[in-house]
N, C-alpha and C positions, 0 to 999 in steps of 0.2 A: 444497496450502495456501494461501489470502489472508490476508495483516498489512497492518491499517490501522492508521494513526495521526489519530485525527480529536479537532480541539479543542471539538467540538459534538457532543451525546450524539445530537441527532436521524441525522446524518449515519452515525455508529457505527451506531445502531438500523439504518439503511437498509442499510448496507454488510452486515451482517450478517443480517437477511433475507431480501437479496437472495441469497447465499451460499445460506441453509438453504434455500431454495427450489429453489434449481438442483443440491442436492444436495453443497456445497462447503464443507468445513469452515474458520473463519476464527480468528483470534483475532487481540486489539487488543496493540498493540504501545504505550507510554506513554515509555518512555527506553529511551536506547541501551543499557543494562545488560540489558531485554525485548528489543530485537532482535536485540541480541547471541546471546542466548539461543532465541530462534527459529529464526534463521539457521540455529545449531550444531545444531538439533534436539536441544537437552537435554530433558529426561524430567522433566517436572514433573508426571507423573502426568493430561498432557491432552494432544490430540492433539499431533503435535510432529512431524509429515512436513515434508518439503522444503516451501519457500518458493514459490509460482511466481508472487506479484506480491505489490508490496507500494503499497498504495493512502494515498497523505501529503494530508494537509488543511494547505494553506500557511497558513493562518489560524494555525499554530504558530508562527509567525513560525521564529527562525532556531534553534530546536527541530527543525520539521520538516525545512529545510535539513539540520541534521546527521544529520537519519535517512536521508535521502536519499544523502549522501555515506558514510555509512559502510555501505548496503547497497549501494549500487556499489562499492564497495569490497572485500565480500565473498570472501573467495580463491574460494570453491567456489560456484559458480552461483548468483550472484547472483539477484536474482526480476528481473522485469518492475517496471518504479520509475515509477508512475504520478504525479503530482502534481495536485492540483485548488484551485482558492479562486474567489473573487469576479472576474467579468470586472474590475471597474475594479483587482483586483491585478497587470494587465500585468505590471509591473517580478519582481514578486515568483515569477509561471509563468517568465518566461526564468530568472530565477537560479535554480528547481526544473531546470530545464533542461541549464544551465551546472552544475548539482548532480552531475545524474549519470541525472537522470530522463527516460526514455525517451519518455515522453508527460506533457504538459500543456493538461489543460482547466477549461473556465469550471465554475461549478459546476453552472449548469443542463445543458450539455452532458456531465457527470459523470454526473448524476444519470438524465438520458433515457439514457445510455448504458450505464448498470452492468449491467443481465445481460448483454450484450454483451459487456463487459468483464472479467466474470468468466470467461467463456465463451470467453473470447481466451487467457487465462494459461491456462485450460486444456489447448487445442490447444497455447501455449509450453511448456507444464510436459513434459519425458521421462520423469514421475513418475506422472502423471498417470490 
């Protein structure tokens, strides 16, 4: 499963659509409680399998960095964490890596590579 936290509905829709096109389940994360439930695979009547990846929009600011730190610290198989944001947010991209993101990309690169990033999460996920 791909988790995503986005400040922008357009990017949330792109991620969801790309996952659907590739036959992958995706779920949004809007706050720390939602992330915890997704990582703990809480049954809420919707798909709740292991999280292969978490995509975080850095325009969420400190809330996005908090989600990165939380996911990175999850005790059972933390997902691959990828942060993305405008290329002018170089400090935020670096802060994301320092918070525990495995990768950080400028928004344009993220959009261009999205299908490959989802496929990479498939390969990294032992549950896929």
